[in-house]
N, CA and C atoms as an extended XYZ file, in Angstrom:
504
Properties=species:S:1:pos:R:3:atomname:S:1:resname:S:1:resid:I:1 pbc="F F F"
N       -58.536       52.312        1.138 N   MET     1
C       -58.257       52.991       -0.052 CA  MET     1
C       -57.412       52.394       -0.734 C   MET     1
N       -57.697       52.454       -2.723 N   SER     2
C       -56.075       51.538       -2.951 CA  SER     2
C       -55.553       53.170       -3.783 C   SER     2
N       -54.722       52.731       -3.720 N   SER     3
C       -53.925       53.527       -4.173 CA  SER     3
C       -53.848       53.735       -6.186 C   SER     3
N       -54.071       52.850       -6.633 N   GLU     4
C       -54.272       51.667       -8.185 CA  GLU     4
C       -54.965       53.307       -8.781 C   GLU     4
N       -54.646       53.710      -10.295 N   ASN     5
C       -55.635       54.990      -10.937 CA  ASN     5
C       -56.055       53.630      -11.768 C   ASN     5
N       -58.162       54.205      -11.461 N   PRO     6
C       -58.782       52.850      -12.148 CA  PRO     6
C       -58.674       53.148      -13.502 C   PRO     6
N       -58.923       54.486      -14.238 N   VAL     7
C       -58.448       54.118      -15.694 CA  VAL     7
C       -56.925       53.911      -15.949 C   VAL     7
N       -55.748       54.442      -15.512 N   GLU     8
C       -55.236       53.620      -15.586 CA  GLU     8
C       -55.137       51.701      -15.796 C   GLU     8
N       -55.404       51.281      -14.725 N   THR     9
C       -55.878       49.765      -14.859 CA  THR     9
C       -56.332       49.626      -15.470 C   THR     9
N       -57.387       49.918      -16.286 N   LEU    10
C       -58.685       49.199      -17.039 CA  LEU    10
C       -57.682       49.833      -18.872 C   LEU    10
N       -56.669       50.835      -18.446 N   GLN    11
C       -55.910       50.755      -20.302 CA  GLN    11
C       -55.489       49.844      -20.480 C   GLN    11
N       -54.436       49.565      -19.306 N   ARG    12
C       -53.489       47.957      -19.299 CA  ARG    12
C       -54.161       47.021      -19.439 C   ARG    12
N       -55.843       47.105      -18.572 N   SER    13
C       -56.320       45.635      -18.879 CA  SER    13
C       -56.579       45.699      -20.265 C   SER    13
N       -57.141       46.651      -21.306 N   LEU    14
C       -57.477       46.790      -22.680 CA  LEU    14
C       -56.334       46.741      -23.339 C   LEU    14
N       -55.311       46.838      -23.330 N   ARG    15
C       -53.841       46.547      -23.945 CA  ARG    15
C       -53.395       45.467      -23.683 C   ARG    15
N       -53.894       44.840      -22.804 N   ASP    16
C       -53.458       42.829      -22.422 CA  ASP    16
C       -54.129       42.854      -23.684 C   ASP    16
N       -55.602       43.040      -23.762 N   LEU    17
C       -56.621       42.560      -24.530 CA  LEU    17
C       -56.695       42.469      -25.871 C   LEU    17
N       -56.099       43.661      -26.725 N   LEU    18
C       -55.658       44.114      -27.942 CA  LEU    18
C       -54.338       42.818      -27.874 C   LEU    18
N       -53.377       42.600      -27.049 N   ARG    19
C       -52.050       41.863      -27.661 CA  ARG    19
C       -52.511       40.883      -27.447 C   ARG    19
N       -53.729       40.265      -26.699 N   GLN    20
C       -54.098       38.986      -27.090 CA  GLN    20
C       -54.854       38.442      -28.226 C   GLN    20
N       -55.493       39.676      -28.402 N   ASN    21
C       -56.276       39.253      -29.447 CA  ASN    21
C       -56.385       39.952      -31.168 C   ASN    21
N       -55.339       40.825      -31.038 N   ALA    22
C       -55.337       41.489      -32.637 CA  ALA    22
C       -53.801       40.821      -32.593 C   ALA    22
N       -53.094       40.362      -31.884 N   GLY    23
C       -51.358       39.950      -32.642 CA  GLY    23
C       -50.120       41.178      -32.232 C   GLY    23
N       -48.782       40.622      -33.227 N   ASN    24
C       -48.074       41.953      -33.294 CA  ASN    24
C       -47.924       42.522      -34.666 C   ASN    24
N       -47.717       42.863      -34.714 N   GLY    25
C       -47.038       43.774      -36.123 CA  GLY    25
C       -47.721       45.811      -36.594 C   GLY    25
N       -48.038       45.650      -36.913 N   ARG    26
C       -48.178       47.067      -37.014 CA  ARG    26
C       -49.887       47.094      -36.714 C   ARG    26
N       -50.275       47.656      -35.799 N   LEU    27
C       -51.323       47.458      -35.078 CA  LEU    27
C       -52.946       48.838      -35.726 C   LEU    27
N       -53.627       48.663      -35.925 N   VAL    28
C       -54.345       50.240      -35.254 CA  VAL    28
C       -55.894       49.794      -34.774 C   VAL    28
N       -55.975       50.860      -34.374 N   VAL    29
C       -56.626       50.586      -32.714 CA  VAL    29
C       -57.601       51.989      -33.208 C   VAL    29
N       -58.443       51.894      -33.150 N   ALA    30
C       -59.865       53.211      -33.000 CA  ALA    30
C       -60.698       53.450      -32.080 C   ALA    30
N       -60.730       54.156      -31.119 N   ILE    31
C       -61.347       54.914      -30.190 CA  ILE    31
C       -62.337       56.004      -30.518 C   ILE    31
N       -63.778       55.351      -30.423 N   ASP    32
C       -64.614       56.107      -30.599 CA  ASP    32
C       -65.777       56.630      -30.137 C   ASP    32
N       -66.563       57.350      -30.374 N   ALA    33
C       -67.145       57.801      -28.945 CA  ALA    33
C       -67.580       59.259      -29.357 C   ALA    33
N       -69.073       59.003      -29.468 N   LEU    34
C       -70.262       60.834      -29.714 CA  LEU    34
C       -69.134       62.311      -29.334 C   LEU    34
N       -68.448       61.854      -27.714 N   ASP    35
C       -67.541       62.873      -27.497 CA  ASP    35
C       -66.516       62.992      -27.432 C   ASP    35
N       -66.070       63.775      -28.719 N   ALA    36
C       -64.812       63.944      -29.124 CA  ALA    36
C       -63.742       63.843      -28.150 C   ALA    36
N       -63.813       64.552      -27.192 N   ALA    37
C       -63.207       65.164      -26.185 CA  ALA    37
C       -62.736       64.144      -25.533 C   ALA    37
N       -64.338       63.429      -25.065 N   ALA    38
C       -63.862       62.343      -24.617 CA  ALA    38
C       -62.781       60.925      -25.225 C   ALA    38
N       -63.312       60.680      -26.436 N   ALA    39
C       -62.728       59.925      -27.018 CA  ALA    39
C       -60.992       60.052      -27.106 C   ALA    39
N       -60.654       61.272      -27.191 N   THR    40
C       -59.051       61.939      -27.459 CA  THR    40
C       -58.474       61.502      -26.465 C   THR    40
N       -59.041       61.459      -25.051 N   ALA    41
C       -58.017       61.635      -24.048 CA  ALA    41
C       -57.978       60.633      -22.870 C   ALA    41
N       -59.146       59.474      -23.726 N   PHE    42
C       -59.432       58.533      -23.590 CA  PHE    42
C       -58.510       57.128      -24.529 C   PHE    42
N       -57.713       58.218      -25.745 N   ALA    43
C       -56.741       57.418      -26.369 CA  ALA    43
C       -55.952       58.571      -26.374 C   ALA    43
N       -55.690       59.127      -25.788 N   ASP    44
C       -54.284       58.986      -25.178 CA  ASP    44
C       -53.428       58.734      -24.260 C   ASP    44
N       -54.267       57.510      -22.984 N   GLY    45
C       -54.284       57.731      -21.678 CA  GLY    45
C       -54.147       56.096      -22.517 C   GLY    45
N       -54.783       55.451      -23.085 N   PHE    46
C       -54.726       54.355      -23.661 CA  PHE    46
C       -53.323       54.213      -24.246 C   PHE    46
N       -53.264       54.767      -24.970 N   ALA    47
C       -51.746       55.038      -26.366 CA  ALA    47
C       -50.064       55.091      -25.148 C   ALA    47
N       -50.495       55.893      -23.906 N   ALA    48
C       -49.425       55.878      -23.263 CA  ALA    48
C       -49.477       53.850      -22.255 C   ALA    48
N       -50.377       53.554      -22.162 N   ALA    49
C       -50.880       52.420      -21.620 CA  ALA    49
C       -49.765       51.698      -22.387 C   ALA    49
N       -50.445       51.708      -24.115 N   VAL    50
C       -49.702       49.897      -24.532 CA  VAL    50
C       -48.089       50.720      -24.779 C   VAL    50
N       -47.353       52.091      -24.856 N   GLY    51
C       -45.945       52.427      -25.573 CA  GLY    51
C       -44.916       52.469      -23.398 C   GLY    51
N       -45.666       51.446      -22.990 N   GLU    52
C       -45.141       51.591      -21.708 CA  GLU    52
C       -44.246       49.815      -21.371 C   GLU    52
N       -44.017       49.376      -22.420 N   ASP    53
C       -43.053       48.199      -22.692 CA  ASP    53
C       -42.035       48.891      -23.870 C   ASP    53
N       -42.135       50.025      -24.263 N   GLY    54
C       -41.234       50.220      -25.535 CA  GLY    54
C       -41.845       50.374      -26.492 C   GLY    54
N       -43.128       49.694      -26.947 N   THR    55
C       -43.362       49.982      -28.102 CA  THR    55
C       -44.165       50.804      -28.711 C   THR    55
N       -43.360       51.138      -30.317 N   ALA    56
C       -43.719       52.816      -30.716 CA  ALA    56
C       -45.430       52.658      -31.245 C   ALA    56
N       -45.232       53.838      -30.537 N   VAL    57
C       -47.126       54.134      -30.373 CA  VAL    57
C       -46.976       55.524      -30.902 C   VAL    57
N       -48.146       55.988      -32.117 N   PHE    58
C       -48.619       56.678      -32.844 CA  PHE    58
C       -49.734       57.204      -32.779 C   PHE    58
N       -49.561       58.447      -32.112 N   ARG    59
C       -51.796       58.747      -32.448 CA  ARG    59
C       -51.592       59.658      -33.867 C   ARG    59
N       -53.454       60.038      -33.858 N   ALA    60
C       -54.115       60.384      -34.931 CA  ALA    60
C       -55.382       60.671      -33.796 C   ALA    60
N       -55.631       61.776      -34.380 N   THR    61
C       -57.054       62.645      -33.559 CA  THR    61
C       -57.738       62.754      -35.051 C   THR    61
N       -59.419       61.878      -35.817 N   LEU    62
C       -59.378       62.137      -36.213 CA  LEU    62
C       -61.146       62.735      -36.852 C   LEU    62
N       -60.940       63.779      -37.955 N   ALA    63
C       -61.850       64.701      -38.155 CA  ALA    63
C       -63.744       64.071      -38.309 C   ALA    63
N       -64.748       63.876      -38.234 N   ASP    64
C       -66.018       63.620      -38.089 CA  ASP    64
C       -65.889       62.893      -39.977 C   ASP    64
N       -65.681       63.768      -40.829 N   ASP    65
C       -65.577       62.769      -42.231 CA  ASP    65
C       -63.601       63.480      -42.499 C   ASP    65
N       -63.284       61.780      -41.454 N   PRO    66
C       -62.000       61.854      -42.039 CA  PRO    66
C       -61.278       61.315      -43.388 C   PRO    66
N       -62.428       61.251      -44.373 N   GLY    67
C       -61.313       61.824      -46.539 CA  GLY    67
C       -60.452       60.931      -45.676 C   GLY    67
N       -59.603       60.730      -47.065 N   ASP    68
C       -58.249       59.718      -47.409 CA  ASP    68
C       -57.846       59.215      -46.258 C   ASP    68
N       -58.468       58.766      -45.235 N   VAL    69
C       -57.664       58.506      -43.755 CA  VAL    69
C       -56.542       57.389      -44.580 C   VAL    69
N       -57.454       56.196      -45.457 N   ARG    70
C       -56.689       54.923      -45.812 CA  ARG    70
C       -56.107       55.016      -46.328 C   ARG    70
N       -55.816       55.922      -47.756 N   GLU    71
C       -54.585       56.533      -48.027 CA  GLU    71
C       -53.497       57.550      -47.157 C   GLU    71
N       -53.845       58.730      -46.686 N   ARG    72
C       -53.323       59.055      -46.309 CA  ARG    72
C       -52.265       58.729      -44.734 C   ARG    72
N       -53.035       57.707      -43.913 N   LEU    73
C       -52.474       57.422      -42.271 CA  LEU    73
C       -52.826       56.384      -41.801 C   LEU    73
N       -53.237       55.067      -42.647 N   VAL    74
C       -53.777       53.541      -42.659 CA  VAL    74
C       -52.601       52.738      -43.187 C   VAL    74
N       -52.639       52.884      -44.853 N   ALA    75
C       -51.868       51.840      -45.313 CA  ALA    75
C       -50.858       52.018      -45.715 C   ALA    75
N       -49.970       53.745      -45.243 N   PRO    76
C       -48.381       53.933      -45.439 CA  PRO    76
C       -48.245       53.301      -44.292 C   PRO    76
N       -48.689       53.565      -42.898 N   PHE    77
C       -48.929       53.014      -41.304 CA  PHE    77
C       -48.229       51.458      -41.698 C   PHE    77
N       -49.251       51.160      -42.459 N   ARG    78
C       -49.034       49.324      -42.350 CA  ARG    78
C       -47.992       48.931      -43.017 C   ARG    78
N       -47.793       49.344      -44.124 N   ALA    79
C       -46.501       48.954      -45.099 CA  ALA    79
C       -44.770       49.874      -44.483 C   ALA    79
N       -45.049       50.392      -43.711 N   GLY    80
C       -43.535       50.700      -42.869 CA  GLY    80
C       -43.249       51.907      -43.576 C   GLY    80
N       -43.998       52.878      -44.209 N   GLU    81
C       -43.749       53.808      -44.624 CA  GLU    81
C       -44.151       55.015      -44.219 C   GLU    81
N       -43.288       56.786      -44.586 N   PRO    82
C       -43.630       57.789      -43.335 CA  PRO    82
C       -45.224       57.949      -43.854 C   PRO    82
N       -45.953       58.093      -43.024 N   PHE    83
C       -47.462       58.591      -43.173 CA  PHE    83
C       -47.757       59.762      -42.541 C   PHE    83
N       -48.745       59.879      -43.066 N   ASP    84
C       -49.547       61.487      -42.235 CA  ASP    84
C       -48.756       62.479      -42.242 C   ASP    84
N       -47.582       63.248      -43.370 N   GLY    85
C       -47.054       64.201      -43.666 CA  GLY    85
C       -46.058       63.974      -42.683 C   GLY    85
N       -45.527       62.475      -41.849 N   SER    86
C       -44.533       62.506      -41.345 CA  SER    86
C       -43.821       61.830      -41.919 C   SER    86
N       -42.410       61.639      -41.662 N   SER    87
C       -40.278       61.388      -42.213 CA  SER    87
C       -40.397       60.125      -41.837 C   SER    87
N       -41.024       59.766      -40.551 N   THR    88
C       -40.857       58.448      -39.744 CA  THR    88
C       -41.469       58.102      -40.176 C   THR    88
N       -41.406       56.416      -41.010 N   PRO    89
C       -41.474       55.286      -40.445 CA  PRO    89
C       -41.856       55.180      -39.446 C   PRO    89
N       -43.524       53.755      -39.527 N   ALA    90
C       -43.914       52.631      -37.949 CA  ALA    90
C       -42.689       51.716      -37.997 C   ALA    90
N       -41.994       51.085      -37.329 N   PRO    91
C       -41.631       49.644      -37.061 CA  PRO    91
C       -42.107       48.329      -37.104 C   PRO    91
N       -41.622       47.693      -37.237 N   GLU    92
C       -41.970       46.482      -37.497 CA  GLU    92
C       -43.388       46.497      -36.352 C   GLU    92
N       -42.963       46.419      -35.207 N   ARG    93
C       -43.952       46.605      -34.150 CA  ARG    93
C       -44.128       47.614      -33.275 C   ARG    93
N       -45.620       48.167      -34.364 N   ALA    94
C       -45.761       49.263      -33.687 CA  ALA    94
C       -47.431       50.129      -33.360 C   ALA    94
N       -48.120       50.601      -32.612 N   VAL    95
C       -49.683       50.764      -32.384 CA  VAL    95
C       -49.706       51.830      -33.003 C   VAL    95
N       -50.791       52.780      -33.829 N   LEU    96
C       -51.802       53.504      -34.236 CA  LEU    96
C       -53.294       53.869      -33.597 C   LEU    96
N       -52.789       54.191      -32.219 N   VAL    97
C       -54.134       55.199      -32.189 CA  VAL    97
C       -54.798       56.329      -32.365 C   VAL    97
N       -55.878       55.708      -33.514 N   VAL    98
C       -56.608       57.033      -33.614 CA  VAL    98
C       -58.269       56.936      -32.931 C   VAL    98
N       -58.402       58.713      -32.324 N   ASP    99
C       -58.970       58.488      -31.791 CA  ASP    99
C       -60.170       59.349      -32.579 C   ASP    99
N       -61.863       59.222      -32.738 N   GLY   100
C       -62.603       59.893      -33.318 CA  GLY   100
C       -63.952       60.011      -33.193 C   GLY   100
N       -65.262       60.656      -33.991 N   ARG   101
C       -66.554       60.274      -34.058 CA  ARG   101
C       -66.871       59.601      -34.797 C   ARG   101
N       -67.866       58.539      -34.912 N   PHE   102
C       -68.255       57.874      -36.220 CA  PHE   102
C       -67.136       57.174      -36.837 C   PHE   102
N       -66.128       56.217      -36.162 N   LEU   103
C       -65.095       55.347      -36.679 CA  LEU   103
C       -65.759       53.934      -36.455 C   LEU   103
N       -67.226       53.514      -37.021 N   HIS   104
C       -67.209       52.436      -36.857 CA  HIS   104
C       -68.375       52.697      -38.103 C   HIS   104
N       -68.307       53.650      -38.774 N   THR   105
C       -68.806       53.177      -40.491 CA  THR   105
C       -68.715       52.372      -40.685 C   THR   105
N       -69.689       51.887      -42.024 N   SER   106
C       -69.075       50.460      -42.707 CA  SER   106
C       -67.842       50.992      -43.520 C   SER   106
N       -67.532       52.116      -44.292 N   GLY   107
C       -66.532       52.707      -44.595 CA  GLY   107
C       -65.571       52.698      -43.807 C   GLY   107
N       -65.432       52.662      -42.287 N   LEU   108
C       -64.299       52.455      -41.897 CA  LEU   108
C       -63.605       51.651      -40.781 C   LEU   108
N       -64.549       50.624      -41.030 N   ARG   109
C       -64.493       49.719      -39.691 CA  ARG   109
C       -63.638       48.506      -40.244 C   ARG   109
N       -63.499       48.350      -40.795 N   GLY   110
C       -62.271       47.801      -41.490 CA  GLY   110
C       -61.190       47.956      -42.039 C   GLY   110
N       -60.661       49.048      -41.360 N   LEU   111
C       -59.561       49.981      -41.146 CA  LEU   111
C       -59.006       49.448      -39.908 C   LEU   111
N       -59.557       49.115      -38.741 N   TRP   112
C       -58.798       49.165      -37.906 CA  TRP   112
C       -59.003       47.591      -37.172 C   TRP   112
N       -57.326       47.077      -36.335 N   ASN   113
C       -57.820       45.949      -35.789 CA  ASN   113
C       -58.236       44.932      -34.818 C   ASN   113
N       -58.793       46.574      -34.098 N   TRP   114
C       -59.021       46.337      -32.422 CA  TRP   114
C       -59.841       47.864      -32.445 C   TRP   114
N       -60.772       47.964      -32.122 N   SER   115
C       -61.451       49.149      -31.620 CA  SER   115
C       -62.321       49.345      -30.345 C   SER   115
N       -61.980       50.508      -29.881 N   VAL   116
C       -63.206       50.504      -28.183 CA  VAL   116
C       -64.365       51.438      -28.596 C   VAL   116
N       -65.634       51.220      -27.957 N   TRP   117
C       -66.811       52.194      -28.034 CA  TRP   117
C       -66.643       52.885      -26.712 C   TRP   117
N       -66.603       54.179      -26.637 N   LEU   118
C       -66.988       54.887      -25.363 CA  LEU   118
C       -68.880       55.098      -24.855 C   LEU   118
N       -69.211       54.710      -24.856 N   GLU   119
C       -70.285       55.059      -24.258 CA  GLU   119
C       -70.627       56.077      -22.927 C   GLU   119
N       -71.128       56.747      -22.762 N   SER   120
C       -71.556       57.701      -21.148 CA  SER   120
C       -73.317       57.859      -21.570 C   SER   120
N       -73.371       56.758      -20.058 N   ASN   121
C       -75.010       57.242      -20.014 CA  ASN   121
C       -74.909       58.078      -18.974 C   ASN   121
N       -76.574       58.932      -18.557 N   PRO   122
C       -76.502       59.432      -17.358 CA  PRO   122
C       -76.734       59.094      -16.224 C   PRO   122
N       -76.862       60.108      -15.259 N   PRO   123
C       -77.379       58.816      -13.931 CA  PRO   123
C       -78.812       58.105      -13.850 C   PRO   123
N       -78.789       56.827      -13.078 N   ILE   124
C       -79.843       56.592      -12.777 CA  ILE   124
C       -80.711       56.969      -12.599 C   ILE   124
N       -81.912       57.520      -13.075 N   GLY   125
C       -83.460       58.233      -13.057 CA  GLY   125
C       -82.914       60.043      -13.427 C   GLY   125
N       -82.189       60.173      -14.190 N   ALA   126
C       -81.600       61.469      -14.989 CA  ALA   126
C       -82.486       61.116      -16.214 C   ALA   126
N       -82.735       61.908      -16.740 N   PRO   127
C       -83.479       62.030      -18.206 CA  PRO   127
C       -82.402       61.637      -19.304 C   PRO   127
N       -82.531       61.564      -19.980 N   ARG   128
C       -81.039       61.338      -21.540 CA  ARG   128
C       -81.813       62.103      -22.163 C   ARG   128
N       -80.267       62.808      -22.840 N   PRO   129
C       -80.831       63.589      -23.544 CA  PRO   129
C       -81.076       63.444      -25.197 C   PRO   129
N       -81.165       63.925      -25.184 N   GLU   130
C       -82.023       63.808      -27.493 CA  GLU   130
C       -80.471       63.930      -28.136 C   GLU   130
N       -80.402       63.556      -28.587 N   LEU   131
C       -78.987       62.804      -29.521 CA  LEU   131
C       -79.793       63.984      -30.744 C   LEU   131
N       -78.267       64.438      -31.147 N   PRO   132
C       -78.558       65.578      -32.567 CA  PRO   132
C       -78.840       64.098      -34.021 C   PRO   132
N       -79.754       64.668      -34.741 N   ASP   133
C       -79.768       63.463      -35.611 CA  ASP   133
C       -79.012       62.827      -35.913 C   ASP   133
N       -77.777       63.493      -36.469 N   ALA   134
C       -76.728       62.662      -37.206 CA  ALA   134
C       -76.148       61.898      -36.072 C   ALA   134
N       -76.364       62.194      -34.271 N   GLU   135
C       -75.920       60.654      -33.835 CA  GLU   135
C       -76.725       59.554      -33.548 C   GLU   135
N       -77.875       59.938      -33.396 N   LYS   136
C       -78.995       59.226      -33.829 CA  LYS   136
C       -78.340       58.407      -34.961 C   LYS   136
N       -78.846       58.165      -36.193 N   GLN   137
C       -78.634       57.928      -37.296 CA  GLN   137
C       -77.354       56.540      -37.027 C   GLN   137
N       -76.441       57.479      -36.530 N   TYR   138
C       -74.704       56.396      -36.524 CA  TYR   138
C       -74.981       55.694      -35.423 C   TYR   138
N       -75.801       55.322      -34.484 N   VAL   139
C       -76.222       54.755      -33.278 CA  VAL   139
C       -76.923       53.665      -34.198 C   VAL   139
N       -77.699       54.254      -34.931 N   ARG   140
C       -79.228       53.412      -35.343 CA  ARG   140
C       -78.338       52.072      -36.325 C   ARG   140
N       -77.877       52.854      -37.568 N   THR   141
C       -77.020       52.198      -38.981 CA  THR   141
C       -75.802       51.531      -38.134 C   THR   141
N       -75.255       52.246      -38.088 N   ALA   142
C       -72.957       51.593      -37.560 CA  ALA   142
C       -73.434       50.299      -36.807 C   ALA   142
N       -74.702       50.579      -35.369 N   ARG   143
C       -74.326       49.366      -34.272 CA  ARG   143
C       -72.382       49.923      -33.620 C   ARG   143
N       -71.923       51.329      -33.704 N   PRO   144
C       -70.780       50.611      -32.421 CA  PRO   144
C       -71.003       49.530      -31.778 C   PRO   144
N       -71.776       49.559      -30.905 N   ARG   145
C       -71.675       48.843      -29.494 CA  ARG   145
C       -71.683       47.129      -29.815 C   ARG   145
N       -72.198       46.750      -31.603 N   VAL   146
C       -72.071       45.728      -31.947 CA  VAL   146
C       -70.272       45.261      -32.830 C   VAL   146
N       -70.147       46.765      -33.171 N   ALA   147
C       -68.978       46.638      -34.259 CA  ALA   147
C       -68.002       46.165      -33.203 C   ALA   147
N       -67.715       47.083      -32.227 N   ALA   148
C       -66.380       47.596      -31.206 CA  ALA   148
C       -65.935       46.479      -30.603 C   ALA   148
N       -64.889       46.386      -30.771 N   SER   149
C       -63.997       44.890      -30.104 CA  SER   149
C       -64.578       44.949      -28.157 C   SER   149
N       -64.298       46.245      -27.860 N   VAL   150
C       -65.020       46.606      -26.282 CA  VAL   150
C       -65.413       47.744      -26.850 C   VAL   150
N       -66.749       47.498      -25.355 N   ILE   151
C       -67.281       48.455      -24.913 CA  ILE   151
C       -66.968       49.221      -23.316 C   ILE   151
N       -67.119       50.565      -23.240 N   VAL   152
C       -66.544       50.981      -22.084 CA  VAL   152
C       -67.626       52.021      -21.742 C   VAL   152
N       -67.859       51.850      -20.504 N   GLU   153
C       -68.926       52.786      -20.050 CA  GLU   153
C       -67.685       53.959      -19.265 C   GLU   153
N       -68.304       54.454      -19.608 N   ASN   154
C       -67.345       56.102      -19.591 CA  ASN   154
C       -68.423       57.646      -19.122 C   ASN   154
N       -69.323       57.366      -18.541 N   SER   155
C       -69.586       57.946      -17.646 CA  SER   155
C       -68.961       59.107      -17.002 C   SER   155
N       -68.113       58.590      -16.660 N   ASN   156
C       -67.519       59.133      -15.304 CA  ASN   156
C       -65.681       58.452      -15.620 C   ASN   156
N       -65.444       59.362      -16.552 N   PRO   157
C       -63.475       59.294      -16.941 CA  PRO   157
C       -63.045       58.901      -15.917 C   PRO   157
N       -63.228       58.918      -14.551 N   ALA   158
C       -62.498       58.899      -13.751 CA  ALA   158
C       -62.285       57.244      -13.067 C   ALA   158
N       -63.729       57.173      -13.620 N   HIS   159
C       -63.389       55.579      -13.554 CA  HIS   159
C       -64.827       54.559      -14.457 C   HIS   159
N       -63.696       54.731      -15.391 N   PRO   160
C       -64.015       54.018      -16.795 CA  PRO   160
C       -64.364       52.371      -16.186 C   PRO   160
N       -65.604       51.766      -16.821 N   VAL   161
C       -65.665       50.502      -16.643 CA  VAL   161
C       -66.074       49.455      -17.953 C   VAL   161
N       -65.651       48.494      -18.544 N   GLN   162
C       -65.160       47.607      -19.568 CA  GLN   162
C       -66.631       46.878      -19.244 C   GLN   162
N       -67.450       47.140      -20.193 N   VAL   163
C       -69.006       46.109      -19.941 CA  VAL   163
C       -69.197       45.494      -21.271 C   VAL   163
N       -69.738       44.663      -21.047 N   PHE   164
C       -69.660       43.317      -22.353 CA  PHE   164
C       -71.163       43.110      -22.669 C   PHE   164
N       -71.131       43.333      -24.068 N   GLY   165
C       -72.400       43.340      -25.356 CA  GLY   165
C       -73.854       42.234      -25.321 C   GLY   165
N       -72.611       41.271      -24.517 N   ASP   166
C       -74.052       40.140      -25.131 CA  ASP   166
C       -75.186       39.441      -23.512 C   ASP   166
N       -75.412       38.650      -24.236 N   PHE   167
C       -77.209       38.832      -23.265 CA  PHE   167
C       -77.055       37.914      -22.236 C   PHE   167
N       -76.227       36.862      -22.320 N   CYS   168
C       -76.178       35.122      -22.036 CA  CYS   168
C       -76.285       36.005      -20.083 C   CYS   168
């Protein structure tokens, strides 16, 4: 039996993908899921993985309607100015990890340098629960599975798995 933590292993792998694909500087990463608590938990662990090498990491959790997130959070963070009520600006190399629901809507998806879509599926053979209308609409119109940089199957949060959305 391996002593490695599968969550930490995946989050470190995703951190490496972020660095490979999004570069350096002040990066904004979105962790999106229909389950807000799952997004927050995953984002906390991902932020810890990003900060393991001393990279400055900042965290924010957004409400379903984040309002002025561009002006309040993202623009000042990227400009190296104090943001979201903080008096501390982000250094030149920093990552802001944002979690929430509905982060891949057309009005928000351009804010992120990189994003993760967490999906959760019922066990094989179990009925799929009916989603509320707002969630069905979001999945259908925003297509977060397509918009995200990475898809993570998170039905078992102790054993998340990166999945690939291509059909090759």
